[in-house]
C-alpha positions in Angstrom: 0.0 29.3 -6.0 0.6 25.8 -4.8 -3.0 25.2 -4.0 -4.4 26.2 -7.4 -4.1 22.8 -9.1 -5.5 20.8 -6.2 -8.4 23.2 -5.9 -9.2 22.8 -9.6 -9.0 19.0 -9.3 -11.4 19.0 -6.3 -13.8 21.3 -8.1 -13.7 19.1 -11.2 -14.5 16.0 -9.1 -17.4 17.7 -7.3 -18.8 18.9 -10.7 -18.5 15.4 -12.1 -20.3 13.9 -9.2 -23.1 16.4 -9.4 -23.6 16.1 -13.2 -23.4 12.3 -13.1 -25.7 11.9 -10.1 -28.5 14.3 -10.9 -28.5 15.2 -14.6 -27.7 11.6 -15.8 -30.1 10.2 -13.1 -27.5 7.8 -11.8 -28.5 8.6 -8.2 -31.6 6.5 -8.5 -30.1 3.9 -11.0 -28.1 0.7 -10.4 -25.0 1.3 -8.3 -22.9 -0.6 -10.9 -23.3 2.3 -13.3 -22.3 4.8 -10.7 -19.2 2.8 -9.9 -18.2 2.7 -13.5 -18.4 6.5 -13.8 -16.5 7.0 -10.6 -13.8 4.6 -11.7 -13.5 6.7 -14.9 -13.2 9.8 -12.8 -10.4 8.3 -10.7 -8.6 7.0 -13.8 -8.8 10.3 -15.5 -7.5 12.2 -12.4 -4.7 9.6 -12.0 -3.6 9.9 -15.7 -3.7 13.7 -15.4 -1.6 13.8 -12.2 0.9 11.3 -13.8 1.2 13.4 -16.9 1.7 16.6 -14.9 4.3 14.8 -12.7 6.1 13.6 -15.8 6.2 17.1 -17.3 7.4 18.5 -14.0 10.1 15.9 -13.7 11.5 16.1 -17.3 11.3 19.9 -17.7 13.5 20.7 -14.8 
């Protein structure tokens, strides 16, 4: 359905935050490292959404 992809993106982001915060010990580390990982997450989601939008637009 139409909520499948947004639900997957939300679950991916939550899993990323959990793994980065706890298993990579960034929760107790310098905040600069956390911001670098979160910037990577937002960049990856942005590229993914742009690629999906491009395919959706050109495959019509």
